[in-house]
All heavy atoms as TSV, in Angstrom:
chain	resi	resn	atom	element	x	y	z
A	1	MET	N	N	94.821	128.237	8.513
A	1	MET	CA	C	95.175	127.380	9.629
A	1	MET	C	C	95.877	128.230	10.698
A	1	MET	O	O	96.745	129.035	10.372
A	1	MET	CB	C	96.094	126.268	9.108
A	1	MET	CG	C	96.555	125.308	10.173
A	1	MET	SD	S	97.524	123.973	9.453
A	1	MET	CE	C	96.463	122.629	9.876
A	2	PRO	N	N	95.519	128.062	11.978
A	2	PRO	CA	C	96.147	128.852	13.041
A	2	PRO	C	C	97.645	128.578	13.126
A	2	PRO	O	O	98.102	127.473	12.853
A	2	PRO	CB	C	95.447	128.406	14.313
A	2	PRO	CG	C	94.310	127.568	13.912
A	2	PRO	CD	C	94.506	127.163	12.488
A	3	GLU	N	N	98.380	129.607	13.535
A	3	GLU	CA	C	99.818	129.474	13.691
A	3	GLU	C	C	100.117	128.581	14.885
A	3	GLU	O	O	99.532	128.742	15.949
A	3	GLU	CB	C	100.418	130.862	13.916
A	3	GLU	CG	C	101.906	130.903	13.762
A	3	GLU	CD	C	102.431	132.317	13.869
A	3	GLU	OE1	O	101.924	133.193	13.151
A	3	GLU	OE2	O	103.332	132.526	14.697
A	4	LYS	N	N	101.024	127.618	14.700
A	4	LYS	CA	C	101.378	126.692	15.772
A	4	LYS	C	C	102.386	127.349	16.707
A	4	LYS	O	O	103.378	127.908	16.279
A	4	LYS	CB	C	101.960	125.413	15.185
A	4	LYS	CG	C	102.205	124.334	16.204
A	4	LYS	CD	C	102.696	123.074	15.565
A	4	LYS	CE	C	102.979	122.033	16.632
A	4	LYS	NZ	N	103.486	120.793	16.054
A	5	LYS	N	N	102.112	127.303	18.022
A	5	LYS	CA	C	103.039	127.835	19.015
A	5	LYS	C	C	104.193	126.866	19.196
A	5	LYS	O	O	103.996	125.654	19.230
A	5	LYS	CB	C	102.352	128.026	20.364
A	5	LYS	CG	C	101.571	129.269	20.501
A	5	LYS	CD	C	101.150	129.415	21.956
A	5	LYS	CE	C	100.565	130.768	22.205
A	5	LYS	NZ	N	100.177	130.945	23.600
A	6	THR	N	N	105.381	127.415	19.300
A	6	THR	CA	C	106.539	126.577	19.597
A	6	THR	C	C	106.991	126.875	21.020
A	6	THR	O	O	106.831	127.989	21.509
A	6	THR	CB	C	107.691	126.839	18.615
A	6	THR	OG1	O	108.067	128.207	18.710
A	6	THR	CG2	C	107.298	126.522	17.195
A	7	THR	N	N	107.502	125.883	21.670
A	7	THR	CA	C	108.005	126.063	23.031
A	7	THR	C	C	109.431	125.561	23.108
A	7	THR	O	O	109.853	124.714	22.315
A	7	THR	CB	C	107.156	125.303	24.065
A	7	THR	OG1	O	107.196	123.914	23.763
A	7	THR	CG2	C	105.713	125.778	24.068
A	8	LYS	N	N	110.166	126.089	24.050
A	8	LYS	CA	C	111.526	125.641	24.335
A	8	LYS	C	C	111.576	125.193	25.779
A	8	LYS	O	O	110.982	125.814	26.651
A	8	LYS	CB	C	112.530	126.776	24.128
A	8	LYS	CG	C	112.699	127.178	22.680
A	8	LYS	CD	C	113.799	128.208	22.559
A	8	LYS	CE	C	114.001	128.610	21.129
A	8	LYS	NZ	N	115.132	129.544	20.985
A	9	SER	N	N	112.274	124.119	26.021
A	9	SER	CA	C	112.445	123.605	27.378
A	9	SER	C	C	113.822	123.990	27.891
A	9	SER	O	O	114.779	124.072	27.124
A	9	SER	CB	C	112.324	122.088	27.392
A	9	SER	OG	O	111.052	121.699	26.942
A	10	PHE	N	N	113.892	124.234	29.195
A	10	PHE	CA	C	115.180	124.499	29.820
A	10	PHE	C	C	115.079	124.160	31.301
A	10	PHE	O	O	113.992	124.060	31.860
A	10	PHE	CB	C	115.624	125.960	29.620
A	10	PHE	CG	C	114.770	126.955	30.356
A	10	PHE	CD1	C	115.182	127.466	31.585
A	10	PHE	CD2	C	113.564	127.377	29.828
A	10	PHE	CE1	C	114.395	128.389	32.262
A	10	PHE	CE2	C	112.774	128.294	30.503
A	10	PHE	CZ	C	113.184	128.801	31.722
A	11	ILE	N	N	116.218	123.979	31.922
A	11	ILE	CA	C	116.265	123.660	33.346
A	11	ILE	C	C	116.371	124.963	34.127
A	11	ILE	O	O	117.161	125.838	33.797
A	11	ILE	CB	C	117.455	122.748	33.670
A	11	ILE	CG1	C	117.273	121.402	32.954
A	11	ILE	CG2	C	117.602	122.552	35.172
A	11	ILE	CD1	C	118.470	120.486	33.048
A	12	LEU	N	N	115.563	125.084	35.152
A	12	LEU	CA	C	115.582	126.266	36.011
A	12	LEU	C	C	115.834	125.808	37.438
A	12	LEU	O	O	115.093	124.976	37.963
A	12	LEU	CB	C	114.236	127.002	35.918
A	12	LEU	CG	C	114.038	128.199	36.834
A	12	LEU	CD1	C	115.009	129.319	36.454
A	12	LEU	CD2	C	112.599	128.692	36.738
A	13	ARG	N	N	116.845	126.355	38.052
A	13	ARG	CA	C	117.138	126.029	39.448
A	13	ARG	C	C	116.554	127.124	40.324
A	13	ARG	O	O	116.859	128.294	40.141
A	13	ARG	CB	C	118.640	125.905	39.662
A	13	ARG	CG	C	119.211	124.672	39.011
A	13	ARG	CD	C	120.713	124.580	39.228
A	13	ARG	NE	N	121.245	123.416	38.576
A	13	ARG	CZ	C	121.635	123.376	37.300
A	13	ARG	NH1	N	121.557	124.464	36.558
A	13	ARG	NH2	N	122.107	122.266	36.775
A	14	VAL	N	N	115.713	126.725	41.260
A	14	VAL	CA	C	115.039	127.662	42.163
A	14	VAL	C	C	115.183	127.117	43.579
A	14	VAL	O	O	114.997	125.912	43.798
A	14	VAL	CB	C	113.538	127.793	41.797
A	14	VAL	CG1	C	112.825	128.738	42.720
A	14	VAL	CG2	C	113.365	128.223	40.349
A	15	ASP	N	N	115.485	127.998	44.521
A	15	ASP	CA	C	115.611	127.512	45.894
A	15	ASP	C	C	114.252	127.014	46.390
A	15	ASP	O	O	113.203	127.394	45.880
A	15	ASP	CB	C	116.189	128.595	46.820
A	15	ASP	CG	C	115.257	129.760	47.004
A	15	ASP	OD1	O	114.328	129.646	47.825
A	15	ASP	OD2	O	115.451	130.789	46.317
A	16	SER	N	N	114.273	126.145	47.372
A	16	SER	CA	C	113.052	125.461	47.806
A	16	SER	C	C	111.996	126.417	48.375
A	16	SER	O	O	110.800	126.203	48.159
A	16	SER	CB	C	113.373	124.355	48.808
A	16	SER	OG	O	113.971	124.884	49.959
A	17	ASP	N	N	112.400	127.464	49.080
A	17	ASP	CA	C	111.417	128.421	49.611
A	17	ASP	C	C	110.689	129.152	48.484
A	17	ASP	O	O	109.467	129.333	48.523
A	17	ASP	CB	C	112.088	129.448	50.528
A	17	ASP	CG	C	112.560	128.833	51.838
A	17	ASP	OD1	O	112.021	127.761	52.224
A	17	ASP	OD2	O	113.448	129.422	52.471
A	18	THR	N	N	111.440	129.546	47.456
A	18	THR	CA	C	110.831	130.220	46.309
A	18	THR	C	C	109.907	129.266	45.570
A	18	THR	O	O	108.792	129.641	45.182
A	18	THR	CB	C	111.921	130.764	45.355
A	18	THR	OG1	O	112.744	131.684	46.067
A	18	THR	CG2	C	111.310	131.465	44.154
A	19	MET	N	N	110.346	128.026	45.392
A	19	MET	CA	C	109.515	127.040	44.692
A	19	MET	C	C	108.233	126.764	45.466
A	19	MET	O	O	107.157	126.657	44.868
A	19	MET	CB	C	110.308	125.752	44.471
A	19	MET	CG	C	109.658	124.825	43.497
A	19	MET	SD	S	109.585	125.614	41.876
A	19	MET	CE	C	108.602	124.447	40.999
A	20	ASP	N	N	108.331	126.670	46.778
A	20	ASP	CA	C	107.130	126.465	47.604
A	20	ASP	C	C	106.149	127.616	47.410
A	20	ASP	O	O	104.937	127.405	47.296
A	20	ASP	CB	C	107.499	126.350	49.081
A	20	ASP	CG	C	108.222	125.052	49.408
A	20	ASP	OD1	O	108.198	124.111	48.581
A	20	ASP	OD2	O	108.836	124.991	50.505
A	21	ALA	N	N	106.665	128.848	47.357
A	21	ALA	CA	C	105.807	130.020	47.165
A	21	ALA	C	C	105.156	130.000	45.784
A	21	ALA	O	O	103.959	130.304	45.644
A	21	ALA	CB	C	106.615	131.297	47.357
A	22	ILE	N	N	105.911	129.612	44.758
A	22	ILE	CA	C	105.365	129.541	43.395
A	22	ILE	C	C	104.288	128.463	43.316
A	22	ILE	O	O	103.224	128.672	42.720
A	22	ILE	CB	C	106.492	129.278	42.369
A	22	ILE	CG1	C	107.415	130.498	42.275
A	22	ILE	CG2	C	105.917	128.950	40.989
A	22	ILE	CD1	C	108.712	130.235	41.526
A	23	GLU	N	N	104.545	127.315	43.919
A	23	GLU	CA	C	103.562	126.227	43.902
A	23	GLU	C	C	102.276	126.620	44.625
A	23	GLU	O	O	101.169	126.321	44.152
A	23	GLU	CB	C	104.158	124.962	44.515
A	23	GLU	CG	C	105.211	124.332	43.638
A	23	GLU	CD	C	105.988	123.218	44.319
A	23	GLU	OE1	O	106.005	123.150	45.570
A	23	GLU	OE2	O	106.595	122.415	43.584
A	24	ALA	N	N	102.402	127.303	45.748
A	24	ALA	CA	C	101.213	127.752	46.488
A	24	ALA	C	C	100.433	128.780	45.677
A	24	ALA	O	O	99.197	128.728	45.612
A	24	ALA	CB	C	101.626	128.338	47.834
A	25	TRP	N	N	101.150	129.713	45.050
A	25	TRP	CA	C	100.504	130.732	44.220
A	25	TRP	C	C	99.778	130.066	43.049
A	25	TRP	O	O	98.643	130.413	42.728
A	25	TRP	CB	C	101.559	131.717	43.726
A	25	TRP	CG	C	101.058	132.957	43.059
A	25	TRP	CD1	C	99.764	133.389	42.941
A	25	TRP	CD2	C	101.853	133.949	42.411
A	25	TRP	NE1	N	99.720	134.586	42.262
A	25	TRP	CE2	C	100.995	134.945	41.919
A	25	TRP	CE3	C	103.210	134.078	42.193
A	25	TRP	CZ2	C	101.456	136.067	41.222
A	25	TRP	CZ3	C	103.672	135.197	41.514
A	25	TRP	CH2	C	102.789	136.171	41.040
A	26	ALA	N	N	100.446	129.091	42.419
A	26	ALA	CA	C	99.831	128.368	41.302
A	26	ALA	C	C	98.547	127.678	41.751
A	26	ALA	O	O	97.520	127.742	41.063
A	26	ALA	CB	C	100.815	127.342	40.738
A	27	ALA	N	N	98.586	127.043	42.897
A	27	ALA	CA	C	97.386	126.369	43.413
A	27	ALA	C	C	96.266	127.372	43.671
A	27	ALA	O	O	95.096	127.109	43.355
A	27	ALA	CB	C	97.728	125.615	44.694
A	28	ASP	N	N	96.609	128.545	44.215
A	28	ASP	CA	C	95.609	129.588	44.465
A	28	ASP	C	C	94.954	130.073	43.175
A	28	ASP	O	O	93.794	130.462	43.165
A	28	ASP	CB	C	96.237	130.790	45.176
A	28	ASP	CG	C	96.652	130.481	46.600
A	28	ASP	OD1	O	96.210	129.451	47.152
A	28	ASP	OD2	O	97.427	131.291	47.164
A	29	GLU	N	N	95.710	130.065	42.085
A	29	GLU	CA	C	95.225	130.555	40.786
A	29	GLU	C	C	94.692	129.422	39.900
A	29	GLU	O	O	94.358	129.664	38.738
A	29	GLU	CB	C	96.363	131.278	40.051
A	29	GLU	CG	C	96.916	132.485	40.775
A	29	GLU	CD	C	96.002	133.684	40.721
A	29	GLU	OE1	O	95.271	133.843	39.721
A	29	GLU	OE2	O	95.999	134.456	41.695
A	30	PHE	N	N	94.656	128.198	40.436
A	30	PHE	CA	C	94.213	127.016	39.690
A	30	PHE	C	C	95.036	126.804	38.421
A	30	PHE	O	O	94.504	126.504	37.353
A	30	PHE	CB	C	92.710	127.094	39.359
A	30	PHE	CG	C	91.857	127.233	40.574
A	30	PHE	CD1	C	91.301	128.464	40.909
A	30	PHE	CD2	C	91.626	126.157	41.411
A	30	PHE	CE1	C	90.516	128.612	42.038
A	30	PHE	CE2	C	90.856	126.292	42.550
A	30	PHE	CZ	C	90.293	127.522	42.861
A	31	ARG	N	N	96.360	126.990	38.550
A	31	ARG	CA	C	97.289	126.759	37.446
A	31	ARG	C	C	98.285	125.692	37.858
A	31	ARG	O	O	98.523	125.467	39.038
A	31	ARG	CB	C	98.095	128.034	37.126
A	31	ARG	CG	C	97.330	129.149	36.518
A	31	ARG	CD	C	98.308	130.260	36.100
A	31	ARG	NE	N	97.615	131.353	35.496
A	31	ARG	CZ	C	97.445	132.547	36.051
A	31	ARG	NH1	N	97.923	132.800	37.250
A	31	ARG	NH2	N	96.803	133.502	35.414
A	32	SER	N	N	98.924	125.102	36.847
A	32	SER	CA	C	100.059	124.224	37.129
A	32	SER	C	C	101.241	125.110	37.513
A	32	SER	O	O	101.232	126.321	37.249
A	32	SER	CB	C	100.423	123.405	35.886
A	32	SER	OG	O	100.889	124.259	34.850
A	33	THR	N	N	102.247	124.517	38.113
A	33	THR	CA	C	103.445	125.286	38.449
A	33	THR	C	C	104.075	125.841	37.179
A	33	THR	O	O	104.479	127.002	37.120
A	33	THR	CB	C	104.452	124.406	39.218
A	33	THR	OG1	O	103.804	123.900	40.396
A	33	THR	CG2	C	105.685	125.187	39.614
A	34	ASN	N	N	104.133	125.028	36.136
A	34	ASN	CA	C	104.687	125.483	34.862
A	34	ASN	C	C	103.859	126.640	34.300
A	34	ASN	O	O	104.413	127.648	33.837
A	34	ASN	CB	C	104.722	124.331	33.857
A	34	ASN	CG	C	105.420	124.715	32.585
A	34	ASN	OD1	O	106.621	124.919	32.578
A	34	ASN	ND2	N	104.665	124.841	31.503
A	35	GLY	N	N	102.553	126.508	34.337
A	35	GLY	CA	C	101.682	127.582	33.855
A	35	GLY	C	C	101.868	128.860	34.644
A	35	GLY	O	O	101.846	129.968	34.090
A	36	GLN	N	N	102.057	128.733	35.942
A	36	GLN	CA	C	102.268	129.907	36.786
A	36	GLN	C	C	103.581	130.595	36.431
A	36	GLN	O	O	103.644	131.817	36.325
A	36	GLN	CB	C	102.263	129.523	38.267
A	36	GLN	CG	C	102.280	130.703	39.204
A	36	GLN	CD	C	100.987	131.500	39.171
A	36	GLN	OE1	O	99.947	131.026	38.743
A	36	GLN	NE2	N	101.037	132.734	39.619
A	37	LEU	N	N	104.632	129.815	36.243
A	37	LEU	CA	C	105.926	130.389	35.859
A	37	LEU	C	C	105.822	131.086	34.500
A	37	LEU	O	O	106.364	132.179	34.316
A	37	LEU	CB	C	107.003	129.313	35.830
A	37	LEU	CG	C	107.467	128.841	37.199
A	37	LEU	CD1	C	108.270	127.557	37.086
A	37	LEU	CD2	C	108.274	129.924	37.892
A	38	GLN	N	N	105.110	130.490	33.557
A	38	GLN	CA	C	104.922	131.133	32.251
A	38	GLN	C	C	104.168	132.452	32.409
A	38	GLN	O	O	104.514	133.459	31.791
A	38	GLN	CB	C	104.165	130.210	31.297
A	38	GLN	CG	C	105.006	129.057	30.820
A	38	GLN	CD	C	104.236	128.141	29.899
A	38	GLN	OE1	O	103.060	127.826	30.133
A	38	GLN	NE2	N	104.887	127.706	28.835
A	39	TRP	N	N	103.144	132.459	33.254
A	39	TRP	CA	C	102.365	133.675	33.482
A	39	TRP	C	C	103.234	134.764	34.126
A	39	TRP	O	O	103.192	135.923	33.719
A	39	TRP	CB	C	101.154	133.367	34.370
A	39	TRP	CG	C	100.320	134.566	34.640
A	39	TRP	CD1	C	99.339	135.079	33.836
A	39	TRP	CD2	C	100.404	135.416	35.793
A	39	TRP	NE1	N	98.814	136.212	34.440
A	39	TRP	CE2	C	99.443	136.434	35.634
A	39	TRP	CE3	C	101.185	135.408	36.936
A	39	TRP	CZ2	C	99.263	137.432	36.584
A	39	TRP	CZ3	C	101.001	136.403	37.872
A	39	TRP	CH2	C	100.038	137.402	37.688
A	40	ILE	N	N	104.023	134.390	35.132
A	40	ILE	CA	C	104.904	135.344	35.813
A	40	ILE	C	C	105.878	135.970	34.810
A	40	ILE	O	O	106.073	137.188	34.789
A	40	ILE	CB	C	105.669	134.656	36.967
A	40	ILE	CG1	C	104.717	134.291	38.109
A	40	ILE	CG2	C	106.802	135.549	37.475
A	40	ILE	CD1	C	105.322	133.334	39.140
A	41	ILE	N	N	106.485	135.131	33.979
A	41	ILE	CA	C	107.457	135.629	32.999
A	41	ILE	C	C	106.776	136.528	31.976
A	41	ILE	O	O	107.274	137.615	31.647
A	41	ILE	CB	C	108.187	134.451	32.324
A	41	ILE	CG1	C	109.075	133.733	33.347
A	41	ILE	CG2	C	108.998	134.922	31.113
A	41	ILE	CD1	C	109.572	132.371	32.898
A	42	THR	N	N	105.615	136.111	31.475
A	42	THR	CA	C	104.887	136.924	30.491
A	42	THR	C	C	104.488	138.271	31.068
A	42	THR	O	O	104.628	139.309	30.413
A	42	THR	CB	C	103.641	136.165	29.982
A	42	THR	OG1	O	104.065	134.941	29.383
A	42	THR	CG2	C	102.864	136.985	28.963
A	43	GLU	N	N	103.995	138.274	32.309
A	43	GLU	CA	C	103.609	139.535	32.954
A	43	GLU	C	C	104.810	140.455	33.146
A	43	GLU	O	O	104.716	141.661	32.925
A	43	GLU	CB	C	102.933	139.263	34.300
A	43	GLU	CG	C	101.506	138.800	34.170
A	43	GLU	CD	C	100.624	139.832	33.496
A	43	GLU	OE1	O	100.444	140.937	34.036
A	43	GLU	OE2	O	100.125	139.533	32.392
A	44	ALA	N	N	105.943	139.897	33.551
A	44	ALA	CA	C	107.150	140.704	33.725
A	44	ALA	C	C	107.591	141.308	32.396
A	44	ALA	O	O	107.952	142.491	32.325
A	44	ALA	CB	C	108.274	139.861	34.327
A	45	LEU	N	N	107.557	140.513	31.333
A	45	LEU	CA	C	107.915	141.026	30.003
A	45	LEU	C	C	106.936	142.093	29.533
A	45	LEU	O	O	107.333	143.108	28.952
A	45	LEU	CB	C	107.968	139.879	28.990
A	45	LEU	CG	C	109.123	138.903	29.148
A	45	LEU	CD1	C	108.899	137.668	28.277
A	45	LEU	CD2	C	110.440	139.572	28.802
A	46	ARG	N	N	105.642	141.883	29.790
A	46	ARG	CA	C	104.629	142.856	29.378
A	46	ARG	C	C	104.834	144.184	30.102
A	46	ARG	O	O	104.840	145.242	29.487
A	46	ARG	CB	C	103.230	142.314	29.664
A	46	ARG	CG	C	102.097	143.229	29.181
A	46	ARG	CD	C	100.740	142.712	29.612
A	46	ARG	NE	N	100.586	142.645	31.058
A	46	ARG	CZ	C	100.354	143.694	31.848
A	46	ARG	NH1	N	100.256	144.894	31.346
A	46	ARG	NH2	N	100.212	143.526	33.148
A	47	LYS	N	N	105.044	144.119	31.408
A	47	LYS	CA	C	105.231	145.339	32.199
A	47	LYS	C	C	106.500	146.091	31.807
A	47	LYS	O	O	106.544	147.317	31.884
A	47	LYS	CB	C	105.245	145.002	33.689
A	47	LYS	CG	C	103.875	144.634	34.202
A	47	LYS	CD	C	103.910	144.250	35.666
A	47	LYS	CE	C	102.517	143.843	36.127
A	47	LYS	NZ	N	102.525	143.399	37.526
A	48	ALA	N	N	107.518	145.344	31.384
A	48	ALA	CA	C	108.777	145.964	30.963
A	48	ALA	C	C	108.732	146.389	29.488
A	48	ALA	O	O	109.716	146.892	28.975
A	48	ALA	CB	C	109.939	145.000	31.185
A	49	LYS	N	N	107.572	146.167	28.848
A	49	LYS	CA	C	107.389	146.452	27.421
A	49	LYS	C	C	108.435	145.729	26.565
A	49	LYS	O	O	108.973	146.270	25.617
A	49	LYS	CB	C	107.416	147.955	27.158
A	49	LYS	CG	C	106.293	148.695	27.866
A	49	LYS	CD	C	106.269	150.147	27.474
A	49	LYS	CE	C	105.289	150.993	28.215
A	49	LYS	NZ	N	104.066	150.550	28.625
A	50	ARG	N	N	108.700	144.490	26.935
A	50	ARG	CA	C	109.664	143.669	26.205
A	50	ARG	C	C	109.011	142.427	25.606
A	50	ARG	O	O	109.686	141.563	25.071
A	50	ARG	CB	C	110.813	143.251	27.123
A	50	ARG	CG	C	111.672	144.417	27.518
A	50	ARG	CD	C	112.823	143.964	28.383
A	50	ARG	NE	N	113.742	145.056	28.636
A	50	ARG	CZ	C	114.847	145.277	27.927
A	50	ARG	NH1	N	115.150	144.505	26.923
A	50	ARG	NH2	N	115.637	146.282	28.241
A	51	LEU	N	N	107.706	142.339	25.697
A	51	LEU	CA	C	106.993	141.208	25.128
A	51	LEU	C	C	107.018	141.328	23.610
A	51	LEU	O	O	106.757	142.410	23.077
A	51	LEU	CB	C	105.546	141.208	25.641
A	51	LEU	CG	C	104.729	139.949	25.469
A	51	LEU	CD1	C	105.367	138.782	26.213
A	51	LEU	CD2	C	103.326	140.167	25.969
A	52	PRO	N	N	107.344	140.251	22.901
A	52	PRO	CA	C	107.334	140.324	21.431
A	52	PRO	C	C	105.987	140.808	20.917
A	52	PRO	O	O	104.943	140.530	21.521
A	52	PRO	CB	C	107.588	138.883	20.998
A	52	PRO	CG	C	108.283	138.255	22.157
A	52	PRO	CD	C	107.722	138.937	23.379
A	53	LYS	N	N	105.999	141.557	19.827
A	53	LYS	CA	C	104.805	142.219	19.312
A	53	LYS	C	C	103.631	141.259	19.114
A	53	LYS	O	O	102.513	141.561	19.504
A	53	LYS	CB	C	105.129	142.932	18.004
A	53	LYS	CG	C	104.084	143.892	17.572
A	53	LYS	CD	C	104.553	144.715	16.400
A	53	LYS	CE	C	103.579	145.835	16.155
A	53	LYS	NZ	N	104.072	146.780	15.162
A	54	LYS	N	N	103.847	140.086	18.528
A	54	LYS	CA	C	102.749	139.150	18.287
A	54	LYS	C	C	102.106	138.700	19.587
A	54	LYS	O	O	100.913	138.520	19.662
A	54	LYS	CB	C	103.201	137.957	17.454
A	54	LYS	CG	C	104.198	137.055	18.132
A	54	LYS	CD	C	104.594	135.908	17.250
A	54	LYS	CE	C	105.615	135.050	17.972
A	54	LYS	NZ	N	106.024	133.920	17.192
A	55	ASN	N	N	102.883	138.507	20.648
A	55	ASN	CA	C	102.341	138.091	21.938
A	55	ASN	C	C	101.593	139.224	22.617
A	55	ASN	O	O	100.644	138.982	23.354
A	55	ASN	CB	C	103.443	137.571	22.851
A	55	ASN	CG	C	103.976	136.227	22.392
A	55	ASN	OD1	O	103.323	135.523	21.635
A	55	ASN	ND2	N	105.159	135.884	22.831
A	56	ARG	N	N	102.012	140.468	22.407
A	56	ARG	CA	C	101.315	141.605	22.996
A	56	ARG	C	C	99.880	141.665	22.491
A	56	ARG	O	O	98.957	141.902	23.247
A	56	ARG	CB	C	102.035	142.916	22.646
A	56	ARG	CG	C	102.916	143.393	23.747
A	56	ARG	CD	C	103.384	144.774	23.473
A	56	ARG	NE	N	104.766	144.645	23.037
A	56	ARG	CZ	C	105.376	145.414	22.180
A	56	ARG	NH1	N	104.764	146.412	21.634
A	56	ARG	NH2	N	106.618	145.205	21.850
A	57	THR	N	N	99.684	141.400	21.195
A	57	THR	CA	C	98.349	141.421	20.613
A	57	THR	C	C	97.491	140.322	21.211
A	57	THR	O	O	96.354	140.549	21.588
A	57	THR	CB	C	98.440	141.242	19.080
A	57	THR	OG1	O	99.291	142.257	18.561
A	57	THR	CG2	C	97.075	141.338	18.435
A	58	ILE	N	N	98.041	139.124	21.332
A	58	ILE	CA	C	97.317	137.998	21.923
A	58	ILE	C	C	96.969	138.313	23.371
A	58	ILE	O	O	95.852	138.101	23.816
A	58	ILE	CB	C	98.156	136.698	21.820
A	58	ILE	CG1	C	98.289	136.277	20.364
A	58	ILE	CG2	C	97.541	135.584	22.658
A	58	ILE	CD1	C	99.323	135.198	20.124
A	59	ASN	N	N	97.919	138.855	24.127
A	59	ASN	CA	C	97.723	139.166	25.538
A	59	ASN	C	C	96.621	140.209	25.710
A	59	ASN	O	O	95.793	140.106	26.603
A	59	ASN	CB	C	99.040	139.647	26.153
A	59	ASN	CG	C	99.075	139.488	27.651
A	59	ASN	OD1	O	98.191	138.881	28.243
A	59	ASN	ND2	N	100.091	140.041	28.264
A	60	LYS	N	N	96.572	141.222	24.845
A	60	LYS	CA	C	95.536	142.251	24.933
A	60	LYS	C	C	94.163	141.638	24.693
A	60	LYS	O	O	93.201	141.960	25.375
A	60	LYS	CB	C	95.789	143.357	23.906
A	60	LYS	CG	C	96.876	144.317	24.309
A	60	LYS	CD	C	97.038	145.396	23.258
A	60	LYS	CE	C	98.190	146.307	23.604
A	60	LYS	NZ	N	98.419	147.320	22.565
A	61	LYS	N	N	94.052	140.714	23.726
A	61	LYS	CA	C	92.778	140.054	23.432
A	61	LYS	C	C	92.314	139.262	24.646
A	61	LYS	O	O	91.145	139.281	24.996
A	61	LYS	CB	C	92.919	139.136	22.223
A	61	LYS	CG	C	93.014	139.858	20.915
A	61	LYS	CD	C	93.170	138.881	19.777
A	61	LYS	CE	C	93.384	139.596	18.452
A	61	LYS	NZ	N	93.644	138.664	17.366
A	62	GLU	N	N	93.228	138.545	25.303
A	62	GLU	CA	C	92.870	137.735	26.474
A	62	GLU	C	C	92.392	138.622	27.618
A	62	GLU	O	O	91.475	138.277	28.334
A	62	GLU	CB	C	94.066	136.908	26.928
A	62	GLU	CG	C	94.394	135.769	25.980
A	62	GLU	CD	C	95.662	135.036	26.345
A	62	GLU	OE1	O	96.343	135.454	27.293
A	62	GLU	OE2	O	95.981	134.038	25.681
A	63	ASN	N	N	93.028	139.775	27.816
A	63	ASN	CA	C	92.652	140.671	28.903
A	63	ASN	C	C	91.319	141.374	28.668
A	63	ASN	O	O	90.640	141.749	29.605
A	63	ASN	CB	C	93.754	141.732	29.144
A	63	ASN	CG	C	94.983	141.127	29.767
A	63	ASN	OD1	O	94.912	140.118	30.456
A	63	ASN	ND2	N	96.120	141.728	29.525
A	64	ASN	N	N	90.923	141.533	27.408
A	64	ASN	CA	C	89.671	142.208	27.092
A	64	ASN	C	C	88.465	141.281	27.156
A	64	ASN	O	O	87.336	141.724	27.164
A	64	ASN	CB	C	89.737	142.855	25.695
A	64	ASN	CG	C	90.672	144.043	25.684
A	64	ASN	OD1	O	90.873	144.691	26.703
A	64	ASN	ND2	N	91.243	144.333	24.528
A	65	GLU	N	N	88.696	139.976	27.169
A	65	GLU	CA	C	87.566	139.024	27.200
A	65	GLU	C	C	87.052	138.815	28.586
A	65	GLU	O	O	87.622	139.018	29.563
A	65	GLU	CB	C	88.011	137.689	26.582
A	65	GLU	CG	C	88.278	137.827	25.104
A	65	GLU	CD	C	88.771	136.534	24.484
A	65	GLU	OE1	O	89.010	135.540	25.198
A	65	GLU	OE2	O	88.901	136.503	23.280
C-alpha cells in the first residue's frame, strides 16, 4: 500500500502586494495559490539541499517524467 502523505496547516501572513504576485504566478502556472506556495517552498528547499531525503527521490522522479 502506498505511503500516505501527511500535511500540516499553519497561518501565513503575507503583505497584499506579495500575495497578488503569488496569485498571478499561480494562475500563470495553472496552480492553486496553495499549490504554488508549496511548489515555491519545495524548490527553495531543493536548491538549498535541505529537502528531506524521501522527498528528493520523489522530486527527481517527477522531473524526469
